[in-house]
BADOVEX-412483 format. One record per residue: residue number from 1; x, y, z of N, C-alpha, C in turn; residue in three letters. Coordinates in nm, 3 decimals, decimal comma. Atoms other than C-alpha are relative to their C-alpha. Last residue first. Layout:
REM BADOVEX-412483
NUM_X_Y_Z_X_Y_Z_X_Y_Z_ALA
...
END
This chain:
REM BADOVEX-412483
85_0,064_0,001_-0,133_-3,162_0,601_1,337_-0,071_0,132_0,022_UNK
84_0,027_-0,136_-0,043_-3,068_0,537_0,975_-0,079_-0,006_0,130_UNK
83_0,138_-0,016_-0,041_-2,924_0,189_0,940_-0,019_0,144_0,047_UNK
82_0,026_-0,073_-0,125_-2,600_0,164_0,748_-0,150_0,012_0,026_UNK
81_0,071_-0,124_0,030_-2,582_-0,109_0,482_-0,029_0,072_0,131_UNK
80_0,145_-0,001_-0,021_-2,329_-0,368_0,591_-0,059_0,136_-0,037_UNK
79_0,041_-0,083_-0,113_-1,984_-0,359_0,429_-0,152_-0,006_0,017_UNK
78_0,018_0,082_-0,119_-1,896_-0,654_0,204_-0,044_0,080_0,123_UNK
77_0,109_0,096_0,022_-1,947_-0,471_-0,126_-0,029_-0,084_0,124_UNK
76_0,128_-0,069_-0,011_-1,733_-0,181_-0,004_-0,116_-0,098_-0,011_UNK
75_0,073_0,037_0,121_-1,432_-0,408_0,050_-0,141_0,057_0,014_UNK
74_0,134_0,056_-0,013_-1,225_-0,229_0,314_-0,055_-0,036_-0,137_UNK
73_0,012_0,131_0,062_-0,849_-0,188_0,264_-0,136_-0,066_0,018_UNK
72_0,000_0,105_-0,102_-0,799_0,095_0,512_-0,023_-0,140_-0,055_UNK
71_-0,105_-0,023_-0,098_-0,694_0,365_0,264_0,011_-0,116_0,099_UNK
70_-0,131_0,025_0,062_-0,906_0,231_-0,022_0,111_0,009_0,103_UNK
69_-0,007_0,143_0,035_-1,217_0,204_0,195_0,133_-0,034_-0,065_UNK
68_-0,026_0,077_-0,123_-1,153_0,545_0,350_0,013_-0,148_-0,031_UNK
67_-0,136_-0,033_-0,045_-1,125_0,707_0,005_0,036_-0,080_0,124_UNK
66_-0,108_0,068_0,073_-1,431_0,518_-0,127_0,141_0,031_0,048_UNK
65_-0,017_0,146_-0,002_-1,692_0,605_0,133_0,133_-0,047_-0,059_UNK
64_0,069_0,072_-0,107_-1,787_0,960_0,232_0,036_-0,147_0,009_UNK
63_-0,023_-0,063_-0,131_-1,535_1,167_0,033_-0,063_-0,081_0,114_UNK
62_-0,144_0,002_-0,035_-1,521_0,941_-0,272_0,021_0,049_0,142_UNK
61_-0,034_0,140_-0,028_-1,899_0,883_-0,273_0,149_-0,014_0,035_UNK
60_0,054_0,033_-0,132_-1,959_1,259_-0,246_0,038_-0,143_0,038_UNK
59_-0,088_-0,065_-0,097_-1,730_1,322_-0,544_-0,044_-0,031_0,143_UNK
58_-0,124_0,076_0,002_-1,924_1,070_-0,754_0,101_0,055_0,101_UNK
57_0,015_0,128_-0,071_-2,253_1,228_-0,650_0,130_-0,080_0,007_UNK
56_0,041_0,110_0,087_-2,144_1,577_-0,763_-0,002_-0,133_0,077_UNK
55_-0,111_0,070_0,062_-2,121_1,825_-0,472_-0,053_-0,107_-0,096_UNK
54_-0,020_-0,054_0,135_-2,405_2,065_-0,394_0,114_-0,068_-0,075_UNK
53_0,123_0,001_0,079_-2,535_1,872_-0,090_0,017_0,050_-0,143_UNK
52_-0,028_0,054_0,133_-2,187_1,794_0,048_-0,119_0,008_-0,096_UNK
51_-0,135_-0,033_0,045_-2,179_1,999_0,368_0,021_-0,037_-0,147_UNK
50_-0,003_-0,143_0,031_-2,556_1,984_0,415_0,136_0,043_-0,052_UNK
49_0,090_-0,027_0,112_-2,559_1,604_0,387_0,006_0,147_-0,038_UNK
48_-0,068_0,049_0,120_-2,253_1,572_0,611_-0,085_0,026_-0,124_UNK
47_-0,111_-0,091_0,029_-2,422_1,792_0,873_0,072_-0,042_-0,127_UNK
46_0,053_-0,123_0,061_-2,748_1,597_0,856_0,111_0,099_-0,036_UNK
45_0,058_0,027_0,132_-2,549_1,274_0,908_-0,059_0,126_-0,063_UNK
44_-0,102_0,029_0,100_-2,329_1,402_1,190_-0,058_-0,020_-0,139_UNK
43_0,050_-0,050_0,129_-2,608_1,564_1,394_0,098_-0,026_-0,114_UNK
42_0,066_0,108_0,072_-2,551_1,363_1,712_-0,055_0,042_-0,136_UNK
41_0,088_0,105_-0,050_-2,262_1,446_1,689_-0,098_0,060_0,100_UNK
40_0,138_-0,038_0,028_-2,120_1,767_1,530_-0,100_-0,108_0,045_UNK
39_0,064_0,077_0,106_-1,774_1,729_1,683_-0,146_0,040_-0,015_UNK
38_0,038_-0,087_0,112_-1,605_2,007_1,881_-0,065_-0,077_-0,115_UNK
37_0,090_-0,108_-0,041_-1,603_1,822_2,216_-0,044_0,089_-0,117_UNK
36_-0,070_-0,126_-0,030_-1,454_1,509_2,064_-0,101_0,110_0,032_UNK
35_0,079_-0,091_-0,082_-1,671_1,196_2,088_0,074_0,129_0,036_UNK
34_0,073_0,022_-0,125_-1,690_1,147_1,786_0,090_-0,074_0,097_UNK
33_-0,083_-0,027_-0,117_-1,432_1,253_1,528_-0,074_-0,012_0,132_UNK
32_0,086_-0,064_-0,099_-1,705_1,254_1,261_0,077_0,039_0,125_UNK
31_-0,029_0,050_-0,134_-1,465_1,191_0,976_-0,090_0,072_0,098_UNK
30_0,083_-0,050_-0,111_-1,540_1,227_0,607_0,045_-0,064_0,130_UNK
29_0,100_0,093_-0,054_-1,265_1,153_0,360_-0,068_0,062_0,120_UNK
28_0,078_-0,047_-0,114_-1,044_1,353_0,127_-0,094_-0,108_0,048_UNK
27_-0,095_-0,040_-0,103_-0,765_1,273_-0,120_-0,069_0,046_0,128_UNK
26_-0,056_0,121_-0,059_-0,991_1,075_-0,355_0,109_0,031_0,103_UNK
25_0,079_0,039_-0,116_-1,185_1,398_-0,414_0,052_-0,127_0,068_UNK
24_0,072_0,125_0,027_-0,909_1,523_-0,643_-0,072_-0,045_0,125_UNK
23_-0,088_0,112_-0,036_-0,646_1,790_-0,587_-0,060_-0,134_-0,039_UNK
22_-0,138_-0,028_0,039_-0,819_2,082_-0,760_0,091_-0,120_0,020_UNK
21_-0,006_-0,017_0,145_-1,185_1,974_-0,754_0,144_0,019_-0,048_UNK
20_0,036_0,129_0,061_-1,153_1,834_-0,402_0,005_0,010_-0,152_UNK
19_-0,110_0,094_-0,017_-0,965_2,145_-0,288_-0,029_-0,133_-0,067_UNK
18_-0,115_-0,046_0,080_-1,223_2,385_-0,432_0,114_-0,101_0,007_UNK
17_0,038_0,017_0,141_-1,514_2,184_-0,287_0,116_0,040_-0,091_UNK
16_-0,001_0,144_0,029_-1,345_2,156_0,053_-0,033_-0,024_-0,147_UNK
15_-0,140_0,043_0,014_-1,269_2,529_0,055_0,011_-0,148_-0,031_UNK
14_-0,056_-0,058_0,121_-1,631_2,617_-0,013_0,144_-0,045_-0,022_UNK
13_0,062_0,050_0,122_-1,774_2,376_0,244_0,068_0,053_-0,126_UNK
12_-0,035_-0,098_0,102_-1,537_2,451_0,531_-0,048_-0,047_-0,136_UNK
11_0,102_-0,103_0,005_-1,664_2,280_0,848_0,028_0,107_-0,105_UNK
10_0,100_0,001_-0,107_-1,346_2,081_0,898_-0,089_0,122_-0,014_UNK
9_0,066_-0,129_-0,005_-1,123_1,984_0,611_-0,107_-0,007_0,107_UNK
8_0,127_-0,010_-0,071_-0,875_1,704_0,588_-0,054_0,141_-0,005_UNK
7_0,028_-0,131_-0,057_-0,596_1,602_0,356_-0,134_-0,001_0,071_UNK
6_0,143_-0,031_0,005_-0,452_1,262_0,277_-0,022_0,133_0,071_UNK
5_0,050_-0,094_-0,100_-0,083_1,208_0,200_-0,148_0,026_-0,024_UNK
4_0,034_-0,132_0,053_-0,014_0,900_-0,008_-0,054_0,088_0,111_UNK
3_0,026_-0,088_-0,113_0,155_0,608_0,168_-0,024_0,141_-0,052_UNK
2_-0,079_-0,123_0,004_0,137_0,339_-0,095_-0,043_0,091_0,114_UNK
1_0,085_-0,117_0,000_0,000_0,000_0,000_0,089_0,123_0,000_UNK
END
């Protein structure tokens, strides 16, 4: 596995969009950082939706799913479907 640098963004919709379009969305991934004091839990899902609502679907899938799966070696097809609570 190569050790490519991954970048992060916190609460910065415009900068995340610019960076993802410039560098590539495969360099970013969503993190809730729960239970840190500055995390958005229990509103993580609505926050992620609002953060990425104007992004192309393919870019959203990279940021929310595919980058982490590649980095950690997860097989997306074998992951359980999340249950909305």
